[in-house]
Phi, psi and omega in degrees: 000313180297322181291320177295319177297322178297318179296323179283351177064037175223157176300151183299320180299316179293320181299316180301316182290317182295316180297317181298319180294321181284318190266342183079009177204153177291154182301317178302325179293318177297317181297315180297320179293322178293317178301315183287335173295312179291319179295324181300320179296321180287326176299313182290329180294324175079013181280332183241155174290159180296327178292321177297320178295319179302313181294318181302324185257022166090017181253133185280348180212157177298327182293314179298319177296317181296321180296314179295321179298316181293324181297332181265315188260349181074013181207150178286158182295324178297314180292324177297322180290321183291320189259352186063046189292161174281126182251170181255131180250136173255107179296159173292137181271147170224146182242137177235128178267119179247116180263112182257323177072014184277340183236122178274154180239115180269121182214164174215157179257128185234134172262126183237138169288169178304145174213179183229137171262120180250125181177211181239149188232145170215176176247130184230154171280151178283138177235121183278330183223127178094181184289135173276103187296322181293318178294319180295322179296323178295316178299315182292342181278350182285130178266174185299323182292321181293317179296320178297321179296316179301312184295327179291330183273349182301135186217011180235148178292330174199150356294138188256167176072189178285127185245156163254140178232132179245124175243112186282133185278342175223181176281002185269141171242019181291158179305128178093345175297155188258150177217147168287129183244118181252146167236119184189200180229156175272134181215183181296151183294336181270358182291146178239162180286351181258000181241134178293148179253225180293150178295157181233160182243072183260149174277344181282154178300148181278085180248014186291343183273005177287147186302318186290329177291318179291319182295340183284350186262141176244168183235136175241112181278130181244121181288166177296148179173187180260141181231141168261124184248120184248130176250136183208168181218137178165185181291139178256131011261358189299317182295323179294315181296323178292319179296315180303315179294319180295325179304314185277329184267335184241312187289309182301314180296341184258000184226154185278051179224152171233160177286156177226164180299142178151162178290149172257129190251143180224131173238129179237147176218115358286174189270002182250168179297134181188166183282340183227101184230136170266133179217156181228127184245126179251120181243123178290129184223168169219148183289138180284134175270111182260142179295149182294331176206159180286145178293148179284161179274353183272000000 
């Protein structure tokens, strides 16, 4: 992985995320599927022993090879050879960059000191198209006291309002991969869920100081760093999902930045599904260090 990222001239962390966004699967999954595609043809051909095939494709034992083979093809290599089973093939991937220029992307670069996201957390599967039912259910589960407590604790001019924060549990962005999903507000790094922050102007009764409302909140510490902030308008959630995809497939390849570890933040107004939504996407980035000159061929 490190060597492939070096050839691509990007940090390994960014390469993992970029490949997953483009391919719809993490790179290790693609490599395993390609290996088992080629190995499957040799298993069915019957010219080599299963152990020889395992060693050829990088497995130190027949058992490890059999597990990988079964994870892709749904059948063990021995049984596949005996029965001539139908196997699954992973074609070679190719990527084509198409520059259309029909949609502009409004963004700015922001330097932020450390801050804290205070709110509630759950784990949701990633959904590339359409409403994420698990995330929507989490939002709908918030009661008035919890929302009042969040608004009371907000303490930064931006990112402002009620936010969604996504912390990816693996390097994968494929459909169904899991992420921690937060709903909360950005506040000072020293703020706690047990201390009131800035005053709020809610029409709801001030019940945020009750123990159960405070106990419902968790804290996500976000280190200092650089953020690319994208402002957009369109139908929710399709326009948000398209922007997220465009950031990784179009914006990053065209700009001297790479992604870095950290939560990705989203603010939407209004917060429900609708045809006309203003939203702001915060992506943690770092500037790419480019060599002063290209190396010579000599």
